[in-house]
C-alpha angles and dihedrals in degrees: 000000000000115000110247117202109224115242111258124219096221094183092063101030096050097042094080101041092115099027113126096170110156093357115135116227126190117200114186108195085025100148095058119100097271095034093052092053091049092048091055092045093054093044091052089055091053104267124141103235133207118188125190142177144142091291113064089190093058092046092049092046093055092044090052092050091052091046092048088056089059102264133109120260144143135187135215140174121259131182098198091199090063118079089196090054091048092054092045092051093051090048088051091056092051093043091050101045105013097243147039112219102157131035116190108180110205096162115130146130137186126208108187115219129148118241091259092052104041110130126207092236093053094045092049091049092054092044094048093047101040104032113013092048090051090055095052096038087055092047095049092046092046092054090058094041093050092047090050090053097210102105123244149199131257121187127178126198109231129161140234081257086076084075106019131051120219120240121228095007134098102243104139096122096040098047094044093052094045091048090051089051089064090063092042088057092049095046095045091048090059096046094046099040093090087060093050091247113140123208122197141155136228116209114189128182117231110326123198101254136127089264092070101030092111090054096045091051088064100090095196094051093043093050092048090050095049090049089058095051111087093212088055103233145074116259122261120217090250089061088069096050098074094053090044091053090050093055092043096048135072087257089082099043091122095044119089139145092029135130116209113204108215094190114124089254099302096131090049089063101040 
């Protein structure tokens, strides 16, 4: 018998591709420059948002700003180097809003040291914050998502430095942890696919945030960087929101194990 593709009602099926109404999103690292933009983006699409970070005050302040604008948000403290803290924060999300549909992991640090100067303490701090926390945030979220039985989304913030080294800078810890995150995304996507939980990564180039202010104030480095980006500019936090919404929304239900480079074309030319 010939396979007959059922007729699709595009008007109804496409109308909710980016609808996050009543979805619950957890954004660790959510009050940083990129995380804040993503938190607003998800709230504007209807999601209930929880942001966390080392400063409870900063998390609460952002959550209050989102709430004051008429959306739903809460904040909590998270020490990303503590697995117990990670599990408690995920429990807080579920206890507060009854679910955890979307995890967008924006946790990350960089301690710049040349290869000859890298210290064990600094390397461990970057590893524990960038990679180990991603593992256990994913695990804690997955346990709730699997128990809920309604699928879910997990998104990790990576970097073009997951694929490209950086000349003349001390990025050993940062690049190695971001590169490892690529494989974490792929492996988790396979393990969670039977539960209809998708796992993907976003990998921006330099984004104008406080984290890179010291780099961007170096005119020579900034000009060299811009010259290498085909679109001719550094990314703005809002440039990351659209791709984040795609991975968080029903529009990406058949996309998993992927890393999207949000980089103005830099990895296409390297």
